[in-house]
C-alpha positions in Angstrom: -56.2 3.3 -14.4 -56.8 5.7 -11.5 -54.8 8.9 -11.4 -52.0 9.2 -8.9 -51.7 12.2 -6.7 -48.1 13.3 -7.2 -46.3 15.1 -4.5 -42.7 16.3 -4.6 -41.7 14.8 -1.2 -42.8 11.2 -2.0 -39.8 10.1 -4.1 -37.5 11.1 -1.3 -39.5 9.4 1.4 -39.8 6.2 -0.7 -36.2 5.6 0.2 -36.7 5.6 4.0 -34.7 2.4 4.2 -31.6 4.5 3.5 -32.8 7.6 5.2 -30.0 7.8 7.8 -27.4 7.9 5.1 -29.2 10.6 3.2 -30.4 12.8 6.0 -28.1 15.4 7.7 -29.6 15.8 11.2 -29.1 19.5 11.7 -31.3 21.3 14.2 -33.7 22.6 11.6 -34.0 19.2 10.0 -34.6 17.5 13.3 -37.6 19.8 13.9 -38.9 19.5 10.3 -38.7 15.7 9.9 -41.7 14.8 12.1 -43.9 17.4 10.3 -42.8 16.0 6.9 -43.5 12.4 8.0 -47.0 13.3 9.2 -47.8 15.0 6.0 -46.4 12.0 4.0 -48.6 9.4 5.8 -51.7 11.7 5.4 -51.0 12.0 1.7 -50.3 8.3 1.2 -53.6 7.3 2.8 -55.4 9.4 0.1 -53.7 7.6 -2.7 -54.8 4.5 -4.6 -51.7 3.9 -6.6 -47.9 4.2 -6.2 -46.0 7.1 -7.8 -45.1 6.5 -11.4 -41.5 5.3 -11.7 -40.2 8.3 -13.7 -40.3 11.8 -12.2 -40.4 13.3 -15.7 -44.1 12.4 -15.8 -47.1 14.3 -14.4 -46.5 16.3 -11.3 -42.9 17.4 -11.9 -41.9 20.9 -13.0 -40.4 20.7 -16.5 -37.3 22.9 -16.9 -34.3 23.1 -19.2 -33.6 24.0 -22.8 -35.7 21.0 -24.0 -38.8 22.7 -22.9 -37.8 26.3 -23.5 -36.7 27.1 -19.9 -32.9 27.2 -20.3 -31.9 28.8 -16.9 -32.8 28.7 -13.3 -33.8 32.4 -13.4 -36.3 31.7 -16.2 -37.7 28.8 -14.3 -38.2 31.0 -11.3 -39.8 33.8 -13.3 -42.3 31.4 -14.9 -43.2 30.1 -11.4 -42.1 26.6 -12.1 -39.7 26.5 -9.2 -39.5 28.5 -5.9 -37.3 31.5 -5.6 -33.7 31.3 -4.7 -34.4 32.7 -1.2 -37.0 30.0 -0.5 -35.1 27.1 -2.1 -33.1 26.1 1.0 -36.2 25.2 2.9 -38.7 24.1 0.2 -38.9 20.5 -1.1 -39.5 20.3 -4.9 -39.9 17.8 -7.7 -38.4 18.9 -11.0 -37.5 17.3 -14.4 -34.6 18.6 -16.4 -34.8 18.2 -20.2 -31.9 19.4 -22.4 -29.5 21.8 -20.7 -30.2 23.9 -17.6 -27.8 26.8 -16.7 -27.1 28.1 -13.2 -25.2 31.4 -13.6 -25.1 34.4 -11.3 -27.5 32.7 -8.9 -27.2 30.8 -5.6 -29.8 28.0 -5.6 -30.5 25.0 -3.4 -32.5 21.8 -4.0 -33.6 20.8 -0.5 -35.4 17.5 0.2 -36.1 17.5 -3.5 -36.0 15.1 -6.4 -34.3 16.2 -9.6 -34.9 13.8 -12.4 -32.7 14.1 -15.5 -34.1 13.2 -18.8 -32.0 11.2 -21.3 -28.8 13.2 -22.1 -29.8 16.1 -19.8 -27.2 18.2 -18.2 -26.9 21.2 -15.8 -24.1 23.8 -16.2 -23.0 25.8 -13.2 -21.0 28.8 -14.6 -19.7 32.2 -13.5 -20.9 33.2 -10.0 -23.3 30.3 -9.9 -23.7 28.2 -6.9 -25.8 25.0 -6.9 -26.5 23.0 -3.8 -28.1 19.6 -3.3 -29.1 19.2 0.3 -30.7 15.8 1.3 -32.0 15.5 -2.2 -32.0 12.9 -5.1 -30.7 13.4 -8.6 -31.7 10.5 -10.8 -32.1 9.3 -14.3 -35.4 8.2 -15.9 -35.2 5.2 -18.1 -31.7 6.0 -19.4 -28.6 7.7 -18.0 -28.1 11.4 -18.1 -25.0 13.4 -19.0 -23.6 15.4 -16.1 -23.8 18.4 -13.8 -20.9 20.5 -15.0 -19.2 23.2 -12.9 -16.6 25.5 -14.4 -15.0 29.0 -14.1 -16.0 30.5 -10.8 -19.0 28.1 -10.4 -19.5 26.3 -7.1 -21.2 23.0 -6.4 -22.2 21.8 -2.9 -23.7 18.4 -2.3 -24.6 17.2 1.2 -26.3 13.9 2.2 -27.8 13.5 -1.2 -28.2 10.6 -3.7 -26.7 11.1 -7.1 -27.4 8.3 -9.5 -27.5 7.3 -13.2 -25.1 9.9 -14.4 -22.6 9.2 -17.2 -20.2 11.7 -15.5 -22.5 12.7 -12.6 -20.5 15.6 -11.3 -18.2 17.0 -14.1 -15.7 19.4 -12.5 -13.7 21.8 -14.6 -10.8 24.1 -13.9 -11.4 26.7 -11.2 -14.6 25.2 -9.8 -15.2 25.2 -6.0 -16.6 22.1 -4.2 -18.1 20.9 -1.0 -18.9 17.2 -1.2 -19.9 15.4 2.0 -22.0 12.4 2.9 -23.5 11.6 -0.5 -24.5 8.3 -2.2 -23.2 8.0 -5.8 -25.1 5.0 -7.2 -25.0 3.5 -10.6 -23.0 6.4 -12.2 -20.6 5.5 -14.9 -18.3 8.0 -13.2 -19.4 9.6 -10.0 -17.1 12.6 -9.9 -15.2 13.4 -13.1 -12.5 16.1 -12.8 -11.2 17.4 -16.1 -9.2 20.5 -17.0 -10.9 23.1 -19.2 -8.4 22.6 -22.1 -7.6 19.0 -23.1 -4.0 17.8 -22.4 -3.3 20.7 -20.1 -3.3 21.1 -16.3 -6.0 22.5 -14.2 -6.9 22.9 -10.5 -10.0 22.5 -8.3 -10.8 24.1 -5.0 -12.2 22.1 -2.1 -13.8 24.4 0.5 -14.2 21.6 3.0 -13.0 18.0 3.7 -14.2 15.4 1.2 -15.7 12.7 3.5 -18.5 10.3 3.9 -19.3 9.7 0.2 -20.2 6.3 -1.0 -19.7 5.2 -4.7 -21.3 2.0 -5.8 -23.0 0.0 -8.5 -26.1 -1.9 -7.5 -26.6 -5.6 -8.4 -28.8 -4.7 -11.5 -26.0 -2.5 -12.9 -26.2 0.7 -14.9 -29.0 1.9 -17.2 -28.7 2.4 -20.9 -26.3 3.0 -22.7 -24.2 1.0 -20.2 -27.1 -1.4 -19.4 -26.1 -3.9 -16.8 -22.5 -2.8 -16.6 -20.5 -1.7 -13.5 -19.6 1.9 -13.0 -16.1 2.7 -14.5 -14.9 4.7 -11.5 -16.1 6.5 -8.4 -13.7 9.4 -9.1 -11.8 10.1 -12.2 -9.2 12.9 -12.1 -7.8 14.0 -15.5 -5.2 16.7 -15.4 -6.2 18.3 -12.0 -3.7 19.4 -9.4 -4.0 18.9 -5.6 -7.2 16.8 -5.2 -7.6 15.3 -1.7 -10.1 12.7 -1.0 -10.8 11.7 2.6 -8.7 12.1 5.7 -6.6 10.0 8.0 -8.5 11.3 11.0 -10.8 8.6 12.3 -13.4 11.2 13.1 -14.0 11.8 9.5 -16.5 9.4 7.8 -14.6 7.4 5.2 -15.4 7.5 1.5 -16.3 4.0 0.2 -16.0 2.5 -3.3 -17.9 -0.7 -3.9 -18.7 -3.0 -6.8 -17.0 -0.8 -9.5 -14.5 -1.4 -12.2 -12.1 1.1 -10.5 -12.3 3.1 -7.3 -10.2 6.2 -8.1 -8.6 6.8 -11.5 -6.1 9.6 -12.2 -4.3 10.6 -15.4 -1.6 13.4 -15.4 -2.8 14.5 -12.0 -1.8 14.9 -8.4 -4.0 13.6 -5.6 -4.3 12.2 -2.1 -6.7 9.4 -1.1 -6.8 8.7 2.6 -9.0 6.6 5.0 -11.1 5.2 2.1 -12.6 1.7 1.7 -12.4 -0.2 -1.6 -14.5 -3.3 -1.9 -15.3 -5.7 -4.8 -13.1 -3.9 -7.4 -12.5 -6.9 -9.5 -14.7 -7.1 -12.6 -11.8 -6.7 -15.2 -8.2 -8.0 -15.2 -6.9 -4.5 -14.4 -9.6 -3.3 -12.1 -7.9 -1.3 -9.3 -8.8 0.4 -6.1 -6.6 3.3 -7.2 -5.2 3.5 -10.8 -2.7 6.1 -11.9 -1.4 6.8 -15.4 0.8 9.5 -16.9 2.6 12.1 -14.9 0.9 11.4 -11.5 1.9 12.1 -8.0 0.0 10.6 -5.1 -0.2 10.2 -1.3 -2.3 7.2 -0.1 -2.6 6.3 3.6 -4.9 4.3 5.9 -7.1 3.0 3.1 -8.5 -0.5 3.1 -8.8 -2.7 -0.1 -10.9 -5.9 0.1 -11.7 -8.3 -2.7 -10.0 -6.3 -5.4 -7.8 -7.3 -8.4 -5.2 -4.5 -7.6 -4.9 -2.2 -4.7 -2.7 0.5 -6.3 -2.0 0.1 -10.0 0.4 2.8 -11.3 1.6 3.3 -14.8 4.6 5.8 -15.1 3.7 7.7 -11.9 6.6 9.8 -10.7 6.1 10.2 -7.0 4.1 7.9 -4.7 3.8 7.5 -1.0 1.6 4.4 -0.2 1.7 3.8 3.5 -0.3 2.3 6.4 -2.9 0.7 4.1 -4.6 -2.7 4.6 -5.1 -5.0 1.6 -7.1 -8.2 2.0 -8.2 -10.8 -0.5 -6.3 -9.2 -3.4 -6.6 -11.4 -6.5 -3.7 -10.0 -8.5 -1.1 -7.5 -7.1 -1.4 -5.4 -4.0 0.8 -2.5 -5.2 2.0 -2.5 -8.8 4.2 0.3 -10.1 5.4 0.0 -13.7 7.6 2.1 -15.8 8.7 4.5 -13.1 12.3 4.0 -14.1 11.8 3.7 -17.8 14.4 6.1 -19.0 11.8 8.3 -20.6 10.2 10.2 -17.7 12.3 11.5 -14.9 10.7 10.2 -11.8 10.9 10.9 -8.1 10.4 9.0 -4.9 8.5 5.7 -4.4 7.6 4.9 -0.8 5.7 1.7 0.1 5.8 1.4 3.8 4.0 -0.3 6.7 1.2 -1.9 4.7 -0.5 -5.1 5.5 -1.1 -7.0 2.3 -2.7 -10.4 1.6 -2.7 -11.4 -2.1 -2.7 -14.4 -4.5 0.0 -12.8 -6.6 2.6 -10.1 -5.8 2.3 -8.0 -2.7 4.5 -5.2 -4.1 5.8 -5.2 -7.6 7.7 -2.8 -9.8 8.6 -3.2 -13.5 10.7 -0.7 -15.5 13.8 -0.3 -17.7 16.9 1.7 -17.0 17.5 4.6 -14.6 17.4 8.4 -14.6 19.8 8.6 -11.7 17.4 10.5 -9.5 15.0 7.7 -8.4 14.5 6.3 -4.9 12.5 3.3 -3.8 11.8 2.4 -0.2 9.7 -0.7 0.5 9.9 -1.1 4.2 8.1 -2.7 7.2 5.3 -4.2 5.2 3.6 -7.5 6.2 2.9 -9.5 3.1 1.1 -12.8 2.7 1.3 -14.1 -0.8 -0.4 -17.2 -2.2 -2.7 -19.4 -0.1 -2.7 -22.7 1.7 -4.8 -24.4 -1.1 -2.2 -23.9 -3.8 -4.6 -22.0 -6.0 -1.9 -19.5 -7.0 -0.8 -17.4 -9.9 2.7 -17.3 -8.4 4.9 -14.2 -8.2 6.5 -13.0 -5.0 5.8 -11.1 -1.8 8.0 -8.2 -3.2 9.0 -8.4 -6.9 11.3 -5.8 -8.5 11.9 -6.4 -12.1 14.5 -4.3 -14.1 14.8 -2.0 -11.2 18.0 0.1 -11.8 19.0 2.7 -9.3 22.1 4.9 -8.8 24.8 4.2 -6.2 24.0 7.5 -4.6 20.3 6.7 -4.3 20.0 2.9 -4.1 16.7 1.1 -3.9 15.8 -0.2 -0.4 13.7 -3.3 0.6 14.0 -3.5 4.3 12.3 -4.8 7.4 9.5 -6.6 5.7 7.8 -9.7 7.0 6.8 -12.1 4.1 4.7 -15.2 4.4 4.9 -17.1 1.1 2.5 -20.0 0.4 2.4 -22.8 -2.2 5.4 -22.0 -4.4 5.5 -18.2 -4.1 8.8 -16.5 -3.6 9.7 -14.0 -0.9 11.7 -11.2 -2.5 12.6 -11.3 -6.2 15.0 -8.8 -7.8 14.7 -9.6 -11.6 17.7 -7.6 -13.0 18.8 -4.2 -11.9 21.5 -2.4 -10.1 22.3 -0.7 -6.8 19.8 -2.3 -4.4 19.9 -3.0 -0.7 17.8 -5.8 0.7 18.1 -5.9 4.5 16.6 -7.3 7.7 13.6 -9.0 6.0 12.0 -12.1 7.5 10.7 -14.6 5.0 8.8 -17.8 5.7 8.0 -20.4 3.0 4.9 -22.5 3.7 4.1 -25.9 2.3 1.0 -26.3 0.2 -2.0 -28.0 1.8 -2.2 -31.8 1.4 -3.7 -32.7 -1.9 -3.5 -29.1 -3.3 -2.5 -28.5 -6.9 1.3 -28.4 -7.4 3.0 -25.0 -7.4 4.6 -23.5 -10.5 8.1 -24.4 -9.4 10.7 -23.3 -7.0 9.8 -21.4 -3.9 12.7 -19.2 -2.9 13.2 -16.8 -0.1 15.3 -14.2 -1.9 16.1 -14.2 -5.7 18.8 -11.9 -7.0 18.7 -12.1 -10.8 21.4 -10.3 -12.6 21.3 -7.4 -10.0 24.7 -5.6 -10.1 26.1 -3.7 -7.1 23.6 -5.3 -4.7 23.8 -5.7 -1.0 21.7 -8.5 0.7 22.2 -8.4 4.4 20.6 -9.4 7.7 17.8 -11.4 6.1 16.3 -14.6 7.5 14.6 -17.3 5.4 12.8 -20.3 6.9 11.5 -23.1 4.7 9.3 -26.1 5.4 11.7 -28.9 4.9 14.6 -30.2 2.9 13.1 -33.1 0.8 10.4 -33.6 -1.8 10.2 -29.9 -2.5 11.9 -27.3 -4.7 12.9 -24.6 -2.3 15.9 -22.3 -2.0 16.8 -19.9 0.8 18.7 -17.5 -1.5 19.1 -17.9 -5.2 21.2 -15.8 -7.6 22.2 -15.7 -11.3 25.0 -13.6 -12.9 25.6 -10.2 -11.4 28.8 -8.2 -10.6 29.9 -6.8 -7.3 27.2 -8.5 -5.2 27.4 -8.7 -1.4 25.5 -11.3 0.7 26.3 -11.1 4.4 24.8 -11.8 7.8 21.9 -13.8 6.3 20.4 -17.0 7.7 18.7 -19.8 5.9 17.1 -22.9 7.3 14.9 -25.9 6.2 15.1 -25.3 2.4 16.4 -27.8 0.0 19.4 -25.6 -0.9 20.5 -22.8 1.4 22.3 -20.6 -1.2 21.9 -21.5 -4.9 24.2 -19.8 -7.5 24.7 -20.1 -11.2 26.2 -17.8 -13.8 29.3 -15.7 -13.9 30.1 -12.7 -11.7 33.0 -10.7 -10.3 33.6 -9.1 -7.0 31.3 -11.3 -5.0 31.1 -11.5 -1.2 29.3 -14.3 0.5 30.1 -13.6 4.1 28.9 -14.2 7.6 26.0 -16.3 6.4 24.4 -19.0 8.7 23.5 -22.2 6.8 20.9 -24.2 8.8 19.6 -27.6 7.9 19.5 -28.2 4.1 20.0 -30.9 1.6 22.9 -28.7 0.4 23.9 -25.6 2.3 25.9 -23.8 -0.5 25.2 -25.0 -4.0 27.0 -23.8 -7.2 25.6 -25.0 -10.5 27.8 -26.2 -13.3 30.8 -24.2 -14.2 29.6 -21.1 -12.5 32.2 -18.9 -11.0 32.7 -15.8 -8.9 35.4 -14.1 -6.8 37.6 -15.9 -4.3 36.1 -15.7 -0.9 38.7 -14.7 1.7 37.9 -15.9 5.2 34.3 -14.5 5.1 33.1 -16.1 8.3 30.2 -18.2 6.9 29.0 -20.9 9.3 27.4 -24.3 8.6 25.3 -24.9 11.7 22.8 -27.6 10.6 22.8 -31.0 9.1 23.1 -31.7 5.3 21.8 -34.9 3.7 24.1 -34.4 0.6 26.8 -31.9 1.4 27.4 -28.7 3.3 28.8 -27.2 0.1 28.6 -28.6 -3.5 30.0 -27.3 -6.8 28.8 -29.3 -9.8 31.2 -27.8 -12.4 33.6 -29.9 -14.4 36.2 -27.2 -15.0 38.7 -27.1 -12.1 39.6 -23.5 -13.0 36.0 -22.3 -12.5 36.0 -24.0 -9.1 39.4 -22.7 -8.1 38.4 -19.1 -9.0 35.4 -19.5 -6.7 37.3 -21.0 -3.8 36.7 -20.3 -0.1 39.8 -19.5 1.9 38.9 -20.5 5.4 40.6 -20.2 8.8 40.2 -21.9 11.2 40.1 -24.8 8.7 37.3 -26.6 10.6 33.6 -26.7 11.3 31.5 -24.6 11.5 33.5 -22.2 9.3 34.2 -25.0 6.9 31.4 -27.5 6.0 32.1 -31.1 7.1 31.3 -32.4 3.6 32.5 -30.5 0.5 31.5 -32.1 -2.8 32.9 -31.5 -6.3 31.5 -34.6 -8.0 32.3 -33.6 -11.6 35.9 -32.5 -10.8 37.1 -34.8 -8.1 39.9 -33.3 -6.0 39.3 -29.7 -7.2 40.4 -27.2 -4.6 37.3 -25.3 -3.6 37.8 -24.9 0.2 41.4 -24.2 1.0 43.3 -22.9 4.1 43.3 -19.2 4.7 44.6 -16.8 7.3 43.3 -14.3 9.8 40.2 -14.3 11.9 36.7 -14.9 10.4 34.4 -11.9 9.9 31.5 -11.4 12.2 28.3 -9.4 11.7 28.8 -7.4 14.9 32.3 -6.4 13.8 31.2 -5.2 10.4 28.0 -3.1 10.3 26.3 -3.5 6.9 29.0 -6.2 6.4 31.7 -3.6 6.2 31.6 -3.9 2.4 30.3 -0.8 0.5 28.8 -1.0 -2.9 31.7 -0.7 -5.3 31.1 0.8 -8.7 32.6 0.0 -12.1 36.0 1.3 -11.0 36.3 -1.6 -8.5 39.6 -3.4 -8.2 40.9 -6.2 -10.4 41.3 -9.7 -9.1 42.7 -13.0 -10.4 39.3 -14.0 -11.8 39.4 -10.9 -14.1 42.9 -12.0 -15.3 41.5 -15.5 -16.2 38.7 -13.8 -18.2 41.1 -11.5 -20.0 43.3 -14.4 -20.9 40.4 -16.3 -22.4 40.7 -19.2 -20.0 37.3 -19.0 -18.3 35.1 -22.1 -18.4 37.0 -23.6 -21.2 35.7 -26.9 -22.7 32.3 -26.7 -21.0 28.8 -26.8 -22.5 28.0 -23.2 -21.4 31.4 -21.8 -22.2 30.4 -19.5 -25.1 27.5 -17.7 -23.2 29.3 -17.7 -19.9 32.4 -16.3 -21.4 30.4 -13.7 -23.3 28.8 -12.4 -20.1 32.1 -12.4 -18.3 34.0 -10.6 -21.1 31.3 -8.0 -21.5 31.3 -7.2 -17.8 35.1 -6.9 -17.7 35.2 -4.8 -20.8 32.6 -2.4 -19.4 34.6 -1.9 -16.2 37.9 -1.3 -18.2 36.1 1.1 -20.5 34.7 3.1 -17.6 38.1 3.2 -15.8 41.1 3.0 -18.1 43.5 3.3 -15.1 42.8 -0.4 -14.4 44.6 -1.3 -17.6 47.9 -0.7 -16.0 47.4 -3.4 -13.4 48.2 -6.3 -15.8 49.3 -6.6 -19.4 46.6 -9.1 -20.0 44.0 -6.5 -19.3 45.5 -4.1 -21.8 45.7 -6.7 -24.5 42.1 -7.8 -23.8 40.8 -4.3 -24.0 42.6 -3.2 -27.1 41.7 -6.4 -28.9 38.0 -6.1 -28.2 37.3 -2.5 -29.1 36.4 -3.6 -32.6 35.0 -7.0 -31.8 31.4 -7.9 -30.9 32.3 -7.5 -27.2 33.2 -3.8 -27.8 30.6 -3.0 -30.4 27.7 -4.5 -28.3 29.0 -2.6 -25.3 29.0 0.6 -27.2 25.3 0.2 -28.0 24.5 -0.7 -24.4 26.3 2.5 -23.3 24.4 4.6 -25.8 21.1 3.2 -24.5 22.1 3.8 -20.9 23.1 7.4 -21.9 19.5 8.1 -23.0 18.5 8.2 -19.4 21.1 10.9 -18.7 20.0 13.4 -21.4 19.1 16.9 -20.2 20.5 16.4 -16.7 19.7 19.9 -15.5 16.1 19.5 -16.5 15.9 16.1 -14.9 17.2 17.3 -11.6 14.8 20.2 -11.6 11.9 17.8 -12.5 12.9 15.7 -9.5 13.1 18.7 -7.2 9.7 19.8 -8.3 8.3 16.3 -7.9 9.6 16.1 -4.3 8.0 19.4 -3.5 4.7 18.3 -5.0 4.7 15.3 -2.8 5.5 17.4 0.2 2.6 19.8 -0.6 0.3 16.8 -1.0 1.2 15.6 2.5 0.5 19.1 3.9 -2.9 19.1 2.2 -3.6 15.8 3.9 -2.8 17.4 7.3 -5.1 20.3 6.5 -7.9 17.9 5.8 -7.2 16.1 9.1 -7.5 19.4 10.9 -10.7 20.4 9.1 -12.8 17.5 10.4 -13.2 19.1 13.9 -12.4 22.8 13.0 -14.6 25.7 14.0 -16.1 28.0 11.3 -13.2 30.5 11.6 -10.6 27.7 11.6 -12.3 26.1 8.6 -12.0 29.3 6.6 -8.3 29.6 7.4 -7.6 26.0 6.6 -9.5 26.3 3.3 -7.2 29.3 2.4 -4.1 27.3 3.3 -5.3 24.4 1.1 -5.9 26.8 -1.8 -2.4 28.2 -1.5 -0.9 24.7 -1.5 -3.0 23.7 -4.5 -1.9 26.7 -6.4 1.7 25.9 -5.6 1.2 22.3 -6.8 -0.4 23.6 -9.9 2.6 25.9 -10.7 5.0 23.1 -10.1 3.1 20.7 -12.4 3.1 23.4 -15.1 6.8 23.8 -14.8 7.3 20.0 -15.0 5.3 19.8 -18.2 7.8 22.2 -19.8 10.7 20.3 -18.4 9.2 17.0 -19.6 8.8 18.4 -23.1 12.5 19.4 -23.2 13.6 15.9 -22.0 11.3 14.2 -24.4 12.6 16.3 -27.3 16.3 15.4 -26.5 15.3 11.7 -26.2 13.5 11.6 -29.5 16.4 13.3 -31.3 18.9 10.7 -30.0 16.9 7.5 -30.4 17.2 7.1 -34.2 21.0 7.4 -33.9 21.1 4.6 -31.4 18.7 2.5 -33.5 21.1 2.7 -36.4 24.0 1.6 -34.2 22.1 -1.4 -33.0 20.9 -2.3 -36.5 24.6 -2.5 -37.6 25.4 -5.1 -35.0 26.1 -8.6 -36.3 24.5 -11.5 -34.3 25.8 -15.0 -34.7 24.7 -16.6 -31.4 21.4 -16.7 -29.6 22.6 -14.5 -26.7 23.8 -11.9 -29.3 20.6 -12.0 -31.2 18.6 -11.7 -27.9 20.5 -8.6 -27.0 20.1 -7.0 -30.4 16.4 -7.8 -30.5 15.6 -6.5 -27.1 17.6 -3.3 -27.8 15.5 -2.8 -31.0 12.2 -3.3 -29.2 13.1 -1.2 -26.2 14.2 1.8 -28.4 10.9 1.4 -30.3 9.0 1.4 -27.0 10.7 4.6 -25.9 9.3 6.3 -29.0 5.8 4.9 -29.0 5.2 3.9 -25.3 3.6 0.7 -26.7 4.5 -2.8 -27.8 3.0 -4.5 -30.8 1.7 -8.1 -30.9 4.7 -9.2 -32.9 7.1 -7.5 -30.5 5.4 -9.2 -27.5 5.9 -12.5 -29.2 9.6 -11.9 -29.7 10.0 -10.8 -26.1 8.2 -13.9 -24.8 10.4 -16.2 -26.9 13.5 -14.6 -25.2 12.0 -14.3 -21.8 11.2 -18.0 -21.7 14.9 -19.0 -22.2 17.2 -20.2 -19.5 19.6 -17.3 -18.8 22.5 -19.7 -18.9 21.8 -20.1 -22.6 20.1 -16.8 -23.5 22.4 -14.5 -21.6 21.7 -11.5 -19.4 19.2 -10.0 -22.0 16.7 -12.6 -20.8 16.2 -10.6 -17.6 15.9 -7.3 -19.3 13.4 -8.8 -21.7 11.2 -10.1 -18.9 10.9 -6.7 -17.4 9.9 -5.2 -20.7 7.5 -8.0 -21.4 5.8 -7.7 -18.0 4.9 -4.1 -18.7 2.2 -5.5 -21.0 1.5 -9.1 -20.1 1.1 -10.8 -16.8 4.0 -13.3 -16.7 6.1 -15.6 -14.6 9.3 -17.4 -15.5 10.9 -20.1 -13.3 14.6 -20.5 -14.1 14.7 -23.6 -12.0 12.5 -25.3 -14.5 13.7 -23.5 -17.6 17.3 -24.4 -16.9 16.7 -28.0 -15.9 19.3 -30.0 -17.7 21.0 -27.0 -19.2 24.4 -28.2 -18.2 24.0 -31.3 -20.4 22.5 -29.5 -23.5 25.4 -28.9 -25.8 23.3 -28.3 -28.9 22.0 -25.0 -27.7 18.3 -26.1 -27.6 16.1 -24.0 -25.3 13.2 -25.2 -23.2 10.4 -22.7 -23.3 8.0 -22.1 -20.4 4.3 -22.6 -20.3 3.2 -19.2 -18.9 -0.3 -18.0 -18.1 -1.0 -14.8 -19.9 -3.6 -12.1 -19.3 -3.4 -8.6 -20.7 -3.5 -5.6 -18.5 
């Protein structure tokens, strides 16, 4: 075989097809390029063979500890590489074997090829600066380790190709970076940021805006030891404060992440990602454009996500602002935030605003248990398309909030969203919680295409599942017809102090569908369009008497304008609508009580009907546990609720537990009626009182260390504010002059230092909160273990308490616990009680799941033997 004439410039020029992406056309380079090209073609004509595939063969300078040349200085002194002064203008070809150290030196690889042998690495330490300028760093036949920067070291990389690294750029605490316009190809992790000491915080300094970098895996996949696999992440940030990636300024070239398992991954870190593009992030079930875990805070704006499993996938992050992003062809959930109200970690603000999301599953979803009292959620002005016209759907909802508990002072908001739900998907689903406001949303339910597979079950505009102290107002739901489909406008189950007002439903099978028990309900100023049944109450469900609430029946109804299917006249009487004028449209023309003929459901009232214009926000505030007592509460206290009905035991249990909790929280209510006093005193030592005591003890866990929690929240808010300021600095840097750039870099460093100090403070606060929690949990576990369970709804509550308390200690669920949770979650709430909803939230933290109560509860009114229908649920681990 004839010998090849090796030249250091050839490997760079062999990639001329991608030259524009790798070449930074400065004035000097524009002048140099024609000369280099002429020399290249002259050299090529003298060759008889192509360059060997590995630069570590003949012709490359061998440097590194593996060949006895451990530092750049020693390589220079031996004449293997050019001097530091000449390096910014001299192309080179080198091979690194073992470890090469850059310390107390400023060195540039310009138009060069640096080939890294197997497990090779470069360390940039104290006062060392290493620059890659229009160069290539590549592996040979296997992947190499990393280029690590630590201490006061500095790494610059401009318009270069960095490929085949296990952690190509490994950035430790204190390092300084300039990263612009690079190609990160076939790296397991392109840029890996990690603090110097494991499990502690660190900070990194960006001296310029981080733009124009492309992270991708080629079709052939990675080299050994990850042969054929996709890269794990473009960027992984572990324990670093204040990283900003990209800018919202359109003049800054976007960073792109393509064909990876994840785009950006962060653990116990704060970061901003803006103006980036995430494409084909879908190889694994939990592949995500952006994935957060641990104590993370993040700002994410003007990003695009296409063909990804998740857009944003967050586990226990405490402050997030995800706004003005576009998500297209999302296979699982667009935005998924789990555990941010888990009672363990004090969390901050969650903002999901003005995004355009198209997904087969949920557009926006949260899952968590209990409340710290300092959380906020604002999901507003999003455009969400969920499902598709073919019916190929893993059905969830446009916006799905499971076990989302907020405080009355800081309620959770879902407002001003436009949701298009296809093929059995729901619009907005609250699956258990407290203190929510759902307002001014527009939801359209679309019929599956002809011949498409059937949907999972009911398609519902708004579901309020066991969501206490909730306001649902000003929403519009439009269905696709009233027959041969399973659609509801608004559907609710259980819940106390719930307000539904100024809503409109049209062209669904049922306009408003209610079952369960609840007190202090208001269904007011609702417009029922054309339905099979406008207002539908299942079985012996019951809620508060409605006093001239101004509802209107404006459409046609093939069965009835209002129908109550209960057989107990007292349940119907205690849900009666007092109406004046006693005529259409304020009273439906047809009122049906088929199982209790003649029961008084709609009766004459007095006064003028309410109107939306007259009562902003319906004129009915959220009322807490000290809310007034009404006749329905007296019925419960006297033990007369739902007597003689199949669901009497569980319905009475739920009603009595709710009443007891209110009386316990506000003893002054006892004086309003002797029946209340007798009821409360009698139940202090019964199951009603004992189970409530455990529930109170569990809720109190989220209130431990209130001073520390409040300070954690304040710090978290300030971190988010500083991140937003960092984003603005990046925006300004794109077009800044040299003097402005220096000033902006100093501003960024000061903000990063502040974030770092705030995160250090939060670590101390978190440890204090955790210590108090871990000391109290065993006490509550003992209380729960002492409970006696005779019925399925009691056993459900005891079991989910036990598993939840265990999860608080371990932050994990065992296979056996997941099986127990699934068995409870698959029950009809009318039979399994309110714990069914709490269970679903806990179960969904680990397993992709969906539960259709319309199917699970089918025939529940006629099942007197207590049998339970379980759901068939698709499962996939996260």
